[in-house]
NUVO-137561 format. One record per residue: x, y, z of N, C-alpha, C, O in turn; residue in one letter. Coordinates in steps of 0.1 Angstrom, whole numbers. Atoms other than C-alpha are relative to their C-alpha. Example, Ala and Ser with C-alpha at 12.3 -4.5 7.8 and 13.67 -1.06 7.14 Angstrom:
[node [9; -12; 0]; [123; -45; 78]; [9; 12; 0]; [19; 12; 7]; 'a'] [node [-9; -11; 0]; [137; -11; 71]; [-8; 11; 8]; [-3; 22; 9]; 's'] 
END
This chain:
[node [3; 11; -8]; [115; -53; 0]; [-15; -3; 0]; [-21; -8; 9]; 's'] [node [14; 3; 2]; [79; -55; -13]; [-3; -15; -2]; [4; -21; -9]; 'l'] [node [4; 14; 2]; [62; -89; -10]; [-7; -1; -13]; [-17; 5; -16]; 'd'] [node [5; 2; 13]; [55; -101; -45]; [-14; -6; -1]; [-21; -5; -11]; 'h'] [node [14; 6; -1]; [23; -119; -34]; [-10; 10; 5]; [-22; 6; 6]; 's'] [node [9; -9; -6]; [8; -88; -19]; [-9; 6; -12]; [-5; 8; -23]; 's'] [node [10; -4; 10]; [-24; -76; -37]; [2; 15; -3]; [7; 23; 6]; 's'] [node [-1; -15; 4]; [-27; -42; -55]; [-11; 7; 8]; [-21; 2; 12]; 't'] [node [10; -9; -6]; [-45; -13; -40]; [-6; 9; -11]; [-7; 5; -23]; 'g'] [node [7; -9; 9]; [-63; 17; -56]; [9; 5; -12]; [4; 9; -22]; 'p'] [node [-9; -4; 11]; [-32; 25; -77]; [1; -11; -11]; [6; -8; -22]; 'd'] [node [0; 11; 9]; [-35; -9; -94]; [14; -4; -6]; [15; -9; -17]; 'e'] [node [-14; 4; 4]; [3; -13; -96]; [4; -13; 7]; [5; -13; 19]; 'l'] [node [-4; 13; -6]; [14; -49; -91]; [14; 2; 6]; [23; 9; 1]; 'a'] [node [-13; -1; -7]; [43; -54; -67]; [11; -5; -9]; [23; 0; -8]; 't'] [node [-10; 6; 9]; [62; -75; -93]; [5; 11; -10]; [16; 12; -13]; 'i'] [node [-3; -11; 9]; [60; -45; -117]; [9; 10; 7]; [19; 15; 1]; 'f'] [node [-8; -10; -8]; [73; -21; -90]; [14; -5; 3]; [24; 2; 3]; 'l'] [node [-13; 6; -2]; [102; -45; -82]; [8; 0; -12]; [20; 3; -12]; 'r'] [node [-8; 0; 13]; [112; -47; -119]; [5; 14; -3]; [15; 15; -10]; 'n'] [node [-4; -14; 3]; [114; -9; -122]; [6; 7; 12]; [7; 20; 12]; 'i'] [node [-5; -7; -12]; [128; -2; -88]; [12; 8; -2]; [14; 18; 5]; 's'] [node [-12; -8; 2]; [161; 10; -101]; [-3; 13; -6]; [5; 23; -5]; 's'] [node [4; -12; 6]; [143; 36; -121]; [-8; 9; 10]; [-6; 21; 10]; 'v'] [node [8; -7; -10]; [120; 46; -92]; [7; 5; 12]; [2; 14; 19]; 'l'] [node [-6; -3; -13]; [145; 48; -64]; [4; 15; 2]; [2; 20; 13]; 'c'] [node [-3; -14; -2]; [156; 84; -71]; [-12; 9; 2]; [-12; 17; 11]; 'f'] [node [12; -8; -2]; [121; 98; -74]; [-6; -4; 13]; [-12; 5; 20]; 'a'] [node [6; 4; -13]; [110; 78; -44]; [8; 7; 12]; [1; 11; 21]; 'f'] [node [-7; -7; -10]; [138; 93; -23]; [-3; 15; 0]; [-4; 21; 11]; 'a'] [node [4; -14; 1]; [129; 128; -35]; [-13; 2; 6]; [-16; 12; 14]; 'r'] [node [13; -1; -6]; [93; 122; -26]; [1; -2; 15]; [-7; 5; 23]; 'l'] [node [-2; 2; -15]; [104; 109; 9]; [4; 13; 6]; [-1; 17; 17]; 'a'] [node [-5; -13; -6]; [123; 142; 15]; [-11; 10; 0]; [-12; 18; 9]; 'r'] [node [11; -10; 1]; [93; 162; 3]; [-10; -2; 11]; [-15; 7; 17]; 'r'] [node [9; 4; -10]; [70; 143; 26]; [5; 5; 14]; [-3; 10; 22]; 'i'] [node [-6; -4; -12]; [93; 150; 55]; [1; 15; 2]; [-2; 20; 13]; 'm'] [node [0; -15; -1]; [97; 187; 47]; [-13; 6; 2]; [-15; 15; 9]; 'a'] [node [14; -5; -1]; [60; 193; 42]; [-8; -5; 12]; [-17; 2; 17]; 'c'] [node [8; 7; -10]; [47; 169; 68]; [-13; -4; -4]; [-22; -6; 4]; 'g'] [node [13; 4; 5]; [19; 159; 45]; [2; -13; -9]; [11; -14; -16]; 'k'] [node [0; 12; 8]; [11; 125; 30]; [-7; 3; -13]; [-17; 10; -13]; 'w'] [node [7; -3; 13]; [1; 125; -7]; [-15; -4; 1]; [-18; -15; 6]; 'p'] [node [15; 2; -1]; [-37; 127; -11]; [-4; -14; -6]; [-12; -20; -1]; 'l'] [node [3; 13; 7]; [-38; 97; -35]; [3; -12; 9]; [-3; -22; 7]; 'l'] [node [-4; 11; -9]; [-21; 75; -9]; [-9; -1; 12]; [-8; -10; 20]; 'w'] [node [10; 0; -11]; [-49; 83; 16]; [-12; -9; -3]; [-20; -12; 6]; 'k'] [node [12; 8; 3]; [-75; 63; -3]; [4; -15; 1]; [15; -19; -3]; 's'] [node [-2; 15; -2]; [-79; 25; 4]; [-12; -7; -5]; [-23; -1; -6]; 'h'] [node [12; 9; 3]; [-101; -3; -8]; [-2; -9; 12]; [7; -14; 17]; 'w'] [node [4; 9; -11]; [-120; -22; 18]; [-8; -12; -7]; [-17; -9; -14]; 'i'] [node [7; 11; 6]; [-130; -57; 7]; [-4; -10; 11]; [4; -12; 21]; 's'] [node [4; 9; -11]; [-150; -82; 28]; [7; -13; -1]; [9; -18; -12]; 'p'] [node [-7; 13; 0]; [-132; -114; 38]; [-8; -9; 9]; [-9; -6; 21]; 'l'] [node [8; 10; -7]; [-152; -144; 49]; [9; -7; 10]; [20; -11; 7]; 'h'] [node [-8; 6; -10]; [-139; -158; 82]; [-5; -14; 5]; [3; -23; 6]; 'e'] [node [5; 12; -6]; [-162; -185; 95]; [-15; -3; -4]; [-22; 7; -8]; 'k'] [node [14; 4; 1]; [-195; -204; 92]; [-8; 5; -11]; [-4; 5; -23]; 'e'] [node [10; -4; 10]; [-225; -190; 73]; [4; 12; -7]; [6; 23; -1]; 'n'] [node [-4; -11; 8]; [-217; -167; 44]; [-11; 11; -1]; [-8; 22; -5]; 'r'] [node [11; -10; 1]; [-251; -150; 46]; [-1; 10; 12]; [-9; 19; 12]; 's'] [node [0; -9; -11]; [-244; -134; 80]; [11; 10; 0]; [23; 6; -1]; 'l'] [node [-11; -10; 1]; [-225; -101; 79]; [10; -1; 12]; [22; 3; 10]; 'p'] [node [-9; 1; -11]; [-209; -108; 113]; [11; -10; -2]; [21; -11; 6]; 'g'] [node [-10; 11; 3]; [-189; -137; 98]; [11; 6; -10]; [19; -2; -16]; 'n'] [node [-10; -6; 9]; [-168; -112; 77]; [8; 10; 7]; [3; 15; 18]; 'y'] [node [-8; -11; -5]; [-141; -88; 84]; [5; 8; -12]; [6; 3; -23]; 'r'] [node [-5; -8; 10]; [-128; -59; 64]; [15; -2; -3]; [23; -3; 6]; 'g'] [node [-14; 2; 4]; [-96; -64; 44]; [4; 13; -7]; [-2; 17; -17]; 'l'] [node [-4; -13; 5]; [-79; -31; 37]; [12; -1; -11]; [22; -7; -8]; 'q'] [node [-10; 1; 10]; [-60; -28; 4]; [6; 14; -2]; [-1; 23; -6]; 'l'] [node [-7; -13; 1]; [-34; 0; 3]; [9; 1; -12]; [14; -10; -17]; 't'] [node [-10; -1; 10]; [-12; 14; -24]; [13; -6; 4]; [18; -4; 15]; 'n'] [node [-13; 6; -2]; [21; -5; -27]; [11; 10; 3]; [19; 8; 13]; 'q'] [node [-10; -11; -2]; [42; 27; -29]; [-2; 6; 14]; [8; 10; 21]; 'l'] [node [3; -6; -14]; [25; 40; 3]; [5; -9; 10]; [11; -4; 20]; 's'] [node [-5; 10; -9]; [34; 8; 21]; [15; 1; 1]; [21; 1; 12]; 'k'] [node [-15; -1; 0]; [70; 11; 10]; [5; 13; 6]; [15; 12; 13]; 'a'] [node [-4; -12; -6]; [72; 47; 20]; [-1; 0; 15]; [7; 5; 22]; 'm'] [node [1; 1; -15]; [59; 39; 55]; [11; -7; 6]; [17; -3; 16]; 'e'] [node [-11; 7; -5]; [86; 14; 59]; [13; 8; -1]; [22; 7; 8]; 'r'] [node [-12; -8; 3]; [112; 38; 44]; [2; 11; 11]; [13; 14; 15]; 'f'] [node [-1; -11; -9]; [103; 66; 68]; [-1; -4; 15]; [0; 5; 23]; 'l'] [node [1; 5; -14]; [98; 45; 99]; [13; 2; 8]; [24; -2; 2]; 'r'] [node [-12; -2; -7]; [123; 54; 126]; [6; -14; 4]; [-1; -24; 7]; 'p'] [node [-7; 12; -2]; [149; 27; 131]; [2; -2; 15]; [8; -12; 19]; 'q'] 
END
């Protein structure tokens, strides 16, 4: 259920690519989910994010007119939704 218009994060894997190979990834993804639950640790590579400035209003030369936009790995986002309690 990844949004195909979502931007890539540090893994540089496009959501469209992940959707196209989802049938191949599903078994490994489920095993990784079980491993995360058993160990209680999030993969180290999924802890890194890109922060990009996003202009919000008025003058572009003033730093206060920007906010940080956090870009996260797509698989990390999917795993968060997968492991979220229902």
